[in-house]
ZADO-1210 file (C-alpha; in nm, 4 decimals, padded with zeros to 6 digits):
<atoms>
<atom x="00.0000" y="00.0000" z="00.0000" code="MET" pos="1"/>
<atom x="00.1706" y="00.3141" z="-00.1164" code="THR" pos="2"/>
<atom x="00.0256" y="00.6434" z="-00.2363" code="PRO" pos="3"/>
<atom x="00.1143" y="00.8069" z="-00.5631" code="ASN" pos="4"/>
<atom x="00.3691" y="01.0252" z="-00.3906" code="ALA" pos="5"/>
<atom x="00.5121" y="01.3437" z="-00.5307" code="ARG" pos="6"/>
<atom x="00.8692" y="01.4201" z="-00.4407" code="TYR" pos="7"/>
<atom x="01.0344" y="01.7519" z="-00.5177" code="VAL" pos="8"/>
<atom x="01.4121" y="01.7426" z="-00.5124" code="HIS" pos="9"/>
<atom x="01.5842" y="02.0363" z="-00.3459" code="LYS" pos="10"/>
<atom x="01.9582" y="02.0828" z="-00.3307" code="VAL" pos="11"/>
<atom x="02.0403" y="02.1653" z="00.0311" code="SER" pos="12"/>
<atom x="02.0597" y="01.8840" z="00.2909" code="PRO" pos="13"/>
<atom x="01.8168" y="02.0640" z="00.5221" code="LYS" pos="14"/>
<atom x="01.5531" y="02.0843" z="00.2480" code="ASP" pos="15"/>
<atom x="01.6138" y="01.7199" z="00.1570" code="TYR" pos="16"/>
<atom x="01.5526" y="01.6136" z="00.5179" code="GLU" pos="17"/>
<atom x="01.2390" y="01.8274" z="00.5318" code="GLU" pos="18"/>
<atom x="01.1049" y="01.6637" z="00.2139" code="ASN" pos="19"/>
<atom x="01.1673" y="01.3150" z="00.3538" code="ILE" pos="20"/>
<atom x="00.9824" y="01.3998" z="00.6769" code="LYS" pos="21"/>
<atom x="00.6885" y="01.5446" z="00.4831" code="ARG" pos="22"/>
<atom x="00.6782" y="01.2384" z="00.2562" code="HIS" pos="23"/>
<atom x="00.6781" y="00.9964" z="00.5528" code="LYS" pos="24"/>
<atom x="00.4021" y="01.1951" z="00.7208" code="ASN" pos="25"/>
<atom x="00.1864" y="01.1868" z="00.4059" code="MET" pos="26"/>
<atom x="00.2393" y="00.8105" z="00.3731" code="CYS" pos="27"/>
<atom x="00.1486" y="00.7548" z="00.7396" code="ARG" pos="28"/>
<atom x="-00.1754" y="00.9473" z="00.6955" code="LYS" pos="29"/>
<atom x="-00.2567" y="00.7589" z="00.3737" code="TYR" pos="30"/>
<atom x="-00.2007" y="00.4157" z="00.5290" code="VAL" pos="31"/>
<atom x="-00.4045" y="00.4933" z="00.8418" code="LEU" pos="32"/>
<atom x="-00.6958" y="00.6209" z="00.6333" code="VAL" pos="33"/>
<atom x="-00.6814" y="00.3196" z="00.3988" code="LYS" pos="34"/>
<atom x="-00.6741" y="00.0733" z="00.6881" code="LEU" pos="35"/>
<atom x="-00.9223" y="00.2334" z="00.9285" code="TYR" pos="36"/>
<atom x="-01.1178" y="00.4931" z="00.7292" code="GLY" pos="37"/>
<atom x="-01.2418" y="00.7899" z="00.9319" code="ILE" pos="38"/>
<atom x="-01.1119" y="00.6302" z="01.2523" code="LYS" pos="39"/>
<atom x="-00.7664" y="00.6223" z="01.0933" code="GLY" pos="40"/>
<atom x="-00.7876" y="00.9930" z="01.0184" code="LEU" pos="41"/>
<atom x="-00.8834" y="01.0630" z="01.3797" code="LEU" pos="42"/>
<atom x="-00.5967" y="00.8424" z="01.4957" code="LEU" pos="43"/>
<atom x="-00.3563" y="01.0358" z="01.2723" code="TYR" pos="44"/>
<atom x="-00.4635" y="01.3696" z="01.4218" code="TYR" pos="45"/>
<atom x="-00.4489" y="01.2373" z="01.7799" code="TRP" pos="46"/>
<atom x="-00.0953" y="01.1142" z="01.7137" code="GLN" pos="47"/>
<atom x="00.0014" y="01.4580" z="01.5835" code="ASN" pos="48"/>
<atom x="-00.1484" y="01.6281" z="01.8900" code="ILE" pos="49"/>
<atom x="00.0401" y="01.3896" z="02.1197" code="GLY" pos="50"/>
<atom x="00.3668" y="01.4446" z="01.9357" code="TYR" pos="51"/>
<atom x="00.3207" y="01.8221" z="01.9540" code="THR" pos="52"/>
<atom x="00.2485" y="01.8109" z="02.3275" code="LEU" pos="53"/>
<atom x="00.5526" y="01.5940" z="02.3978" code="ILE" pos="54"/>
<atom x="00.7717" y="01.8266" z="02.1921" code="THR" pos="55"/>
<atom x="00.6412" y="02.1337" z="02.3741" code="LEU" pos="56"/>
<atom x="00.6915" y="01.9717" z="02.7143" code="LEU" pos="57"/>
<atom x="01.0481" y="01.8752" z="02.6241" code="ASN" pos="58"/>
<atom x="01.1237" y="02.2304" z="02.5098" code="ILE" pos="59"/>
<atom x="00.9720" y="02.3674" z="02.8303" code="LYS" pos="60"/>
<atom x="01.1830" y="02.1279" z="03.0413" code="ASN" pos="61"/>
<atom x="01.5011" y="02.2202" z="02.8524" code="LEU" pos="62"/>
<atom x="01.4545" y="02.5888" z="02.9285" code="TYR" pos="63"/>
<atom x="01.3503" y="02.5130" z="03.2856" code="LYS" pos="64"/>
<atom x="01.6699" y="02.3169" z="03.3633" code="THR" pos="65"/>
<atom x="01.8973" y="02.5860" z="03.2148" code="LYS" pos="66"/>
<atom x="01.7859" y="02.8467" z="03.4715" code="ASP" pos="67"/>
</atoms>
């Protein structure tokens, strides 16, 4: 199961890494929706919310320990 993915090649390594992350994220969303339908889409968004919260908490803890 793979989507018809579009990949735009950019020269710099940072842009290349960004494109890979975006591509993986699009594939993850596609697979969850194909497997579980609307529930898969909800699962995808809940995973994104959880990842964002964990990232924010880690950033908060990094600044908290530096003081």
